[in-house]
C-alpha positions as CSV (number, residue, x, y, z in Angstrom):
1,M,-30.4,-11.2,5.8
2,Q,-28.2,-13.1,8.3
3,F,-24.6,-14.2,7.6
4,N,-22.4,-16.8,9.2
5,Y,-19.0,-15.4,9.8
6,Q,-15.6,-16.5,11.0
7,A,-13.0,-13.8,11.8
8,R,-9.9,-13.1,13.8
9,T,-9.2,-10.2,16.2
10,E,-6.1,-8.2,16.4
11,N,-4.8,-10.6,19.0
12,G,-5.4,-13.6,16.7
13,Q,-8.4,-14.9,18.5
14,V,-11.0,-16.7,16.3
15,R,-14.6,-15.4,16.5
16,T,-17.6,-17.0,14.9
17,G,-21.3,-16.1,14.9
18,L,-24.2,-14.5,13.0
19,V,-24.5,-10.9,11.8
20,E,-27.6,-9.3,10.3
21,A,-27.2,-6.9,7.3
22,A,-29.0,-5.9,4.1
23,S,-26.2,-7.4,1.9
24,R,-22.9,-9.3,2.1
25,E,-21.0,-6.1,1.6
26,N,-22.8,-4.3,4.5
27,A,-22.2,-7.4,6.7
28,L,-18.4,-7.3,5.9
29,L,-18.2,-3.5,6.6
30,A,-20.1,-4.0,9.9
31,L,-17.6,-6.7,11.1
32,Q,-14.6,-4.6,10.0
33,K,-15.8,-1.7,12.1
34,Y,-15.4,-3.9,15.2
35,G,-11.8,-4.6,14.3
36,L,-12.4,-8.1,13.0
37,Y,-10.5,-9.6,10.1
38,V,-13.1,-11.7,8.3
39,T,-11.9,-15.1,7.0
40,Y,-15.3,-16.6,6.1
41,L,-18.7,-15.0,5.4
42,A,-21.7,-16.7,3.9
43,E,-25.5,-16.1,4.0
44,E,-27.4,-18.2,6.5
45,K,-29.6,-20.7,4.7
46,T,-33.0,-21.0,6.3
47,P,-35.1,-24.0,5.5
48,F,-38.2,-23.1,3.5
49,Y,-40.5,-24.3,6.2
50,A,-38.8,-22.1,8.8
51,K,-39.0,-18.9,6.7
52,K,-41.6,-16.3,7.6
53,M,-44.1,-15.9,4.9
54,D,-44.3,-12.3,3.8
55,I,-46.5,-12.9,0.8
56,F,-49.4,-11.3,2.5
57,H,-47.4,-8.6,4.4
58,K,-45.6,-6.4,1.9
59,T,-44.4,-3.0,3.1
60,G,-47.4,-0.6,3.1
61,M,-48.6,2.7,4.4
62,R,-49.4,1.3,7.8
63,D,-45.7,0.2,8.2
64,V,-44.5,3.7,7.2
65,V,-46.9,5.4,9.6
66,L,-45.7,3.2,12.5
67,F,-42.1,3.7,11.5
68,A,-42.5,7.5,11.4
69,R,-44.2,7.6,14.8
70,Q,-41.8,5.3,16.6
71,L,-38.8,7.1,15.1
72,A,-40.2,10.5,16.2
73,I,-40.6,9.2,19.8
74,M,-37.2,7.6,19.9
75,F,-35.4,10.6,18.4
76,K,-37.2,12.9,20.9
77,S,-35.9,10.7,23.7
78,E,-32.4,11.5,22.4
79,V,-31.7,8.0,21.0
80,S,-29.2,8.3,18.2
81,L,-30.6,8.0,14.7
82,V,-28.5,4.8,13.9
83,E,-29.5,3.1,17.2
84,A,-33.2,4.1,16.6
85,L,-33.1,2.6,13.1
86,R,-31.5,-0.6,14.3
87,S,-34.1,-1.0,17.0
88,L,-37.0,-0.4,14.6
89,A,-35.5,-2.9,12.2
90,E,-35.6,-5.6,14.9
91,Q,-39.3,-5.1,15.5
92,A,-40.4,-4.6,11.9
93,A,-43.4,-6.7,11.0
94,S,-42.1,-7.8,7.6
95,R,-38.7,-9.1,6.5
96,D,-38.8,-6.8,3.4
97,F,-39.2,-3.6,5.6
98,R,-36.7,-4.8,8.1
99,E,-34.0,-5.2,5.5
100,K,-34.8,-1.7,4.1
101,I,-34.5,-0.1,7.6
102,L,-31.2,-1.9,8.1
103,V,-29.9,-0.4,4.8
104,L,-31.0,3.0,6.1
105,S,-29.1,2.5,9.4
106,Q,-26.0,1.4,7.5
107,E,-26.2,4.3,5.1
108,V,-26.5,6.8,7.9
109,E,-23.7,5.2,9.9
110,G,-21.6,5.3,6.7
111,G,-21.9,9.1,6.6
112,S,-25.0,9.7,4.4
113,S,-27.7,12.0,5.6
114,F,-31.0,10.5,6.6
115,S,-32.8,12.1,3.7
116,Q,-30.2,10.8,1.2
117,A,-30.6,7.3,2.6
118,L,-34.4,7.5,2.3
119,R,-34.1,8.3,-1.5
120,R,-33.0,4.8,-2.1
121,F,-36.6,3.6,-1.5
122,P,-38.9,6.0,-3.4
123,K,-41.8,3.5,-3.5
124,I,-41.9,3.5,0.3
125,F,-40.7,7.0,1.2
126,N,-42.2,9.4,-1.3
127,S,-40.9,12.9,-2.1
128,F,-43.1,14.4,0.6
129,F,-41.5,12.2,3.3
130,V,-38.0,12.9,2.1
131,S,-38.5,16.6,1.8
132,M,-39.8,16.9,5.3
133,V,-36.8,15.0,6.7
134,K,-34.5,17.2,4.6
135,S,-36.1,20.3,5.9
136,G,-35.6,19.0,9.5
137,E,-32.0,18.3,8.8
138,S,-31.4,21.8,7.4
139,S,-33.2,23.6,10.2
140,G,-31.7,21.4,13.0
141,K,-35.3,20.5,14.1
142,L,-35.4,16.9,12.9
143,S,-37.1,15.7,16.1
144,E,-39.9,18.3,15.7
145,V,-40.3,17.7,12.0
146,L,-40.5,13.9,12.5
147,G,-43.4,14.6,15.0
148,Y,-45.2,16.8,12.3
149,L,-44.6,14.0,9.7
150,A,-45.9,11.3,12.0
151,D,-49.1,13.3,12.8
152,H,-49.6,14.0,9.1
153,L,-49.2,10.4,8.0
154,E,-51.5,9.1,10.7
155,R,-54.3,11.5,9.7
156,D,-53.8,10.6,6.0
157,Y,-53.8,6.8,6.8
158,T,-56.9,7.2,9.0
159,V,-58.9,8.8,6.2
160,Q,-57.8,6.2,3.6
161,A,-58.6,3.3,6.0
162,R,-62.1,4.7,6.7
163,M,-62.8,5.0,3.0
164,K,-61.6,1.4,2.3
165,G,-63.5,0.1,5.3
166,A,-66.7,1.8,4.2
167,L,-66.5,0.2,0.7
168,I,-65.8,-3.4,1.9
169,Y,-69.5,-4.3,2.7
170,P,-70.9,-3.0,-0.6
171,A,-68.1,-4.7,-2.5
172,M,-68.7,-8.0,-0.8
173,V,-72.5,-7.9,-1.4
174,V,-72.1,-7.2,-5.1
175,T,-69.4,-9.9,-5.5
176,V,-71.5,-12.6,-3.8
177,A,-74.6,-11.6,-5.9
178,I,-72.6,-11.9,-9.1
179,I,-71.2,-15.3,-8.1
180,V,-74.7,-16.6,-7.2
181,F,-76.2,-15.3,-10.4
182,A,-73.4,-16.8,-12.4
183,L,-73.9,-20.2,-10.7
184,M,-77.6,-20.1,-11.5
185,I,-77.0,-19.2,-15.1
186,L,-74.3,-21.8,-15.7
187,F,-75.4,-24.8,-13.7
188,V,-78.9,-24.6,-12.2
189,L,-80.9,-23.3,-15.2
190,P,-79.4,-25.7,-17.8
191,N,-80.7,-28.7,-15.8
192,M,-84.1,-27.1,-15.5
193,T,-84.2,-26.4,-19.2
194,T,-83.9,-30.1,-20.0
195,I,-86.8,-30.9,-17.7
196,L,-89.0,-28.1,-19.0
197,E,-88.4,-29.0,-22.7
198,E,-89.6,-32.5,-22.0
199,T,-93.1,-31.1,-21.0
200,D,-93.5,-29.4,-24.4
201,T,-94.9,-26.4,-22.4
202,E,-94.5,-22.9,-23.9
203,L,-92.1,-21.1,-21.5
204,P,-92.9,-17.6,-20.1
205,L,-90.9,-14.6,-21.4
206,P,-88.7,-14.2,-18.3
207,T,-87.7,-17.9,-18.4
208,R,-86.9,-17.7,-22.2
209,I,-84.7,-14.6,-21.6
210,I,-82.8,-16.2,-18.7
211,I,-82.4,-19.5,-20.7
212,A,-81.1,-17.5,-23.7
213,I,-78.6,-15.7,-21.5
214,S,-77.6,-19.1,-20.0
215,N,-77.0,-20.7,-23.4
216,F,-75.0,-17.7,-24.6
217,A,-72.8,-17.7,-21.5
218,R,-72.2,-21.4,-21.7
219,A,-71.4,-21.3,-25.4
220,W,-69.3,-18.1,-25.4
221,G,-68.1,-17.9,-21.8
222,W,-64.5,-18.4,-22.8
223,A,-64.8,-15.5,-25.3
224,I,-66.5,-13.3,-22.7
225,G,-63.8,-14.1,-20.1
226,L,-60.9,-13.4,-22.5
227,S,-62.5,-10.2,-23.6
228,F,-63.0,-9.1,-20.0
229,I,-59.4,-9.9,-19.1
230,G,-58.1,-8.3,-22.2
231,G,-60.2,-5.2,-21.6
232,I,-59.0,-4.9,-18.0
233,A,-55.4,-5.4,-19.1
234,A,-55.7,-2.7,-21.8
235,A,-57.4,-0.3,-19.4
236,V,-54.7,-0.8,-16.8
237,R,-52.0,-0.3,-19.4
238,Y,-53.6,2.9,-20.6
239,V,-54.1,4.3,-17.1
240,K,-50.4,3.9,-16.5
241,T,-49.7,6.4,-19.3
242,E,-49.7,10.2,-18.7
243,A,-52.8,10.7,-20.8
244,G,-54.6,7.7,-19.4
245,R,-54.0,8.8,-15.8
246,R,-55.2,12.3,-16.5
247,T,-58.4,10.9,-18.2
248,L,-59.1,8.7,-15.2
249,D,-58.5,11.4,-12.7
250,G,-60.8,13.7,-14.7
251,I,-63.6,11.1,-14.7
252,I,-63.2,10.6,-10.9
253,I,-63.7,14.2,-10.0
254,K,-66.6,14.7,-12.5
255,S,-68.5,11.5,-11.6
256,P,-71.9,12.3,-10.0
257,V,-71.6,9.8,-7.1
258,V,-68.0,10.0,-5.9
259,G,-66.8,13.2,-7.5
260,D,-67.8,15.5,-4.6
261,L,-66.1,13.1,-2.1
262,A,-63.0,12.8,-4.2
263,K,-62.6,16.6,-4.4
264,K,-62.9,17.0,-0.7
265,V,-60.3,14.3,-0.2
266,Y,-57.8,16.0,-2.5
267,L,-58.5,19.5,-1.0
268,A,-57.8,18.1,2.5
269,R,-54.7,16.4,1.3
270,I,-53.3,19.5,-0.4
271,A,-54.0,21.7,2.6
272,E,-52.5,19.1,5.0
273,N,-49.4,18.6,2.9
274,L,-48.8,22.4,2.5
275,S,-49.4,23.1,6.1
276,T,-47.0,20.3,7.3
277,L,-44.2,21.3,4.8
278,I,-44.4,25.0,5.5
279,A,-44.5,24.4,9.3
280,G,-41.4,22.2,8.8
281,G,-39.5,25.1,7.3
282,L,-39.7,24.6,3.6
283,P,-40.2,27.6,1.3
284,I,-43.7,28.0,-0.1
285,A,-42.7,27.3,-3.8
286,Q,-40.9,24.1,-2.7
287,A,-43.8,23.1,-0.5
288,L,-46.2,23.4,-3.5
289,E,-43.8,21.3,-5.6
290,F,-43.8,18.4,-3.2
291,S,-47.5,18.8,-2.4
292,G,-48.3,18.5,-6.1
293,Q,-46.2,15.4,-6.5
294,V,-48.2,13.5,-3.9
295,V,-51.7,14.9,-4.3
296,G,-52.8,11.7,-6.2
297,N,-54.7,13.5,-9.0
298,K,-53.2,14.8,-12.3
299,I,-55.9,17.6,-12.6
300,Y,-55.2,19.0,-9.2
301,Q,-51.5,18.5,-9.6
302,E,-51.5,20.7,-12.7
303,V,-53.1,23.6,-10.8
304,V,-50.8,23.2,-7.8
305,F,-47.7,23.2,-10.1
306,K,-49.2,26.3,-11.8
307,A,-49.4,27.9,-8.3
308,R,-45.8,26.9,-7.7
309,D,-44.7,28.6,-10.9
310,G,-46.7,31.7,-10.0
311,V,-45.1,31.9,-6.5
312,R,-41.7,31.8,-8.1
313,R,-42.8,34.8,-10.3
314,G,-44.0,36.7,-7.2
315,E,-47.7,36.0,-7.5
316,A,-50.0,35.0,-4.6
317,I,-51.2,31.4,-4.3
318,S,-54.8,32.5,-3.8
319,V,-54.9,34.5,-7.0
320,I,-53.9,31.4,-9.1
321,L,-56.2,29.0,-7.3
322,K,-59.2,31.4,-7.9
323,Q,-58.7,30.7,-11.6
324,S,-59.9,27.1,-11.0
325,P,-63.2,27.6,-9.1
326,K,-64.5,24.1,-10.0
327,L,-61.5,22.5,-8.2
328,F,-60.8,25.0,-5.4
329,P,-64.0,26.5,-3.9
330,P,-64.2,30.1,-2.7
331,M,-63.9,29.0,0.9
332,F,-60.5,27.3,0.3
333,T,-59.0,30.2,-1.7
334,Q,-60.3,32.8,0.8
335,M,-58.6,30.9,3.7
336,V,-55.4,30.8,1.7
337,F,-55.7,34.5,1.1
338,V,-56.1,35.2,4.8
339,G,-53.1,33.0,5.6
340,E,-51.0,34.9,3.0
341,K,-52.0,38.3,4.5
342,S,-51.4,37.2,8.1
343,G,-48.2,35.5,7.4
344,A,-49.5,32.3,9.1
345,I,-50.5,30.3,6.1
346,D,-49.6,27.0,7.8
347,K,-51.9,27.6,10.7
348,T,-54.7,28.8,8.4
349,L,-54.4,25.7,6.2
350,Q,-54.6,23.5,9.3
351,N,-58.1,25.0,9.9
352,V,-58.9,24.1,6.3
353,V,-57.7,20.6,6.9
354,T,-60.0,20.2,10.0
355,F,-63.0,21.5,8.0
356,Y,-62.5,19.2,5.0
357,Q,-61.7,16.1,7.0
358,G,-65.1,16.6,8.6
359,E,-66.7,17.1,5.2
360,V,-65.0,13.9,3.9
361,Q,-66.5,11.9,6.8
362,R,-70.0,13.4,6.2
363,A,-69.7,12.7,2.4
364,M,-68.7,9.1,3.1
365,D,-71.7,8.6,5.5
366,N,-74.0,10.1,2.8
367,L,-72.5,7.8,0.1
368,L,-73.0,4.8,2.3
369,G,-76.5,5.9,3.0
370,L,-77.1,6.0,-0.8
371,L,-75.4,2.7,-1.6
372,E,-77.3,0.6,0.9
373,P,-80.8,1.2,-0.6
374,L,-79.4,0.9,-4.1
375,L,-77.9,-2.5,-3.2
376,V,-81.3,-3.6,-1.7
377,V,-83.1,-2.6,-4.9
378,F,-80.4,-4.3,-7.1
379,L,-80.5,-7.5,-5.2
380,G,-84.3,-7.5,-5.0
381,L,-84.6,-7.1,-8.8
382,G,-82.0,-9.9,-9.4
383,V,-83.8,-12.3,-7.0
384,A,-87.2,-11.4,-8.5
385,I,-86.1,-12.1,-12.1
386,V,-84.5,-15.4,-11.2
387,V,-87.4,-16.5,-9.1
388,A,-89.9,-15.6,-11.8
389,A,-87.8,-17.4,-14.4
390,V,-87.9,-20.6,-12.3
391,L,-91.3,-20.6,-10.7
392,L,-93.5,-19.4,-13.6
393,P,-92.9,-22.4,-15.7
394,L,-93.3,-24.7,-12.7
395,Y,-96.6,-23.0,-11.9
396,K,-97.7,-23.4,-15.5
397,I,-96.8,-27.1,-15.6
398,S,-98.6,-27.8,-12.3
399,G,-101.7,-26.1,-13.7
400,L,-101.9,-28.5,-16.7
């Protein structure tokens, strides 16, 4: 946000201009730090046609990844944290993120630690991010920890981007097929039905079935639409509950098609988070706590929290993970065991990360290889049914 101000210096000189800050209070504090006595301060009103449209650019994971990487580079170059944050705010892609970074810089300048300032925005900077920064502050290795954090976030973002990119084509094909089929059912076939009925010809079975579906959709389309929307709304509301989220997560890891891929993604994420947090200086129990919070699956979270509690009682992580062989395969638990024995669990887990990231990529390739022929069969059957429903009666009429 920008504010017009008028102020006087200690010598009585009048100063006017613009100051950028996250709020009016922060703008006032910023001006007072320069020894100015503010007499007028108001937000700059920008015409609606001159405003940047951030509707399609909300703060997302990509913004956080770039923020972490750029901050790590600037901090390593011995730029002060406040100056680095101000610089990053100026080049932020969205106004929303720019204002949040300005708040961070003002909080740090006001005496708060960086980790405390980050806690103001939990939807952007999760507990993993905050805990890594806090460990860097405690150990005096914030520059090194920011580098670890940036590497971790980039790897996690790359995996998610690959998964989303791989699903775009199948999703588009299915969407287009559904739209075309709906247009045929609602608009094309009703016109044909009128023509065919005038011939008094007995219609073939595929045509009668398609016409029946068309009539039902036209008569009860509103009810189908409302039921669909209501069902989606109820499902979304249920998934937001603790029991609903656990049910959905259980279905995901048990599903025959994507279950294996999902497990490998979660295993890679757990290993990556633990390795990064332990390398950053956090105690193992605390690293398990934060890793469980951001794993993204309630079933895996419960096991990780169980391991956290076991470590606090003096038990080994590998012993507890072995109790859930369907979630943590022997290879994973054995590598954890080796890391515990050698005292280099962070390095051992990084080898696990490398292995499972390769497994995730192979599983994604296999899934795509399975989806493509299934889509061809699905579309082929749909086209065959519609063509048969349209051409068979025309062929029958032409033969009369």
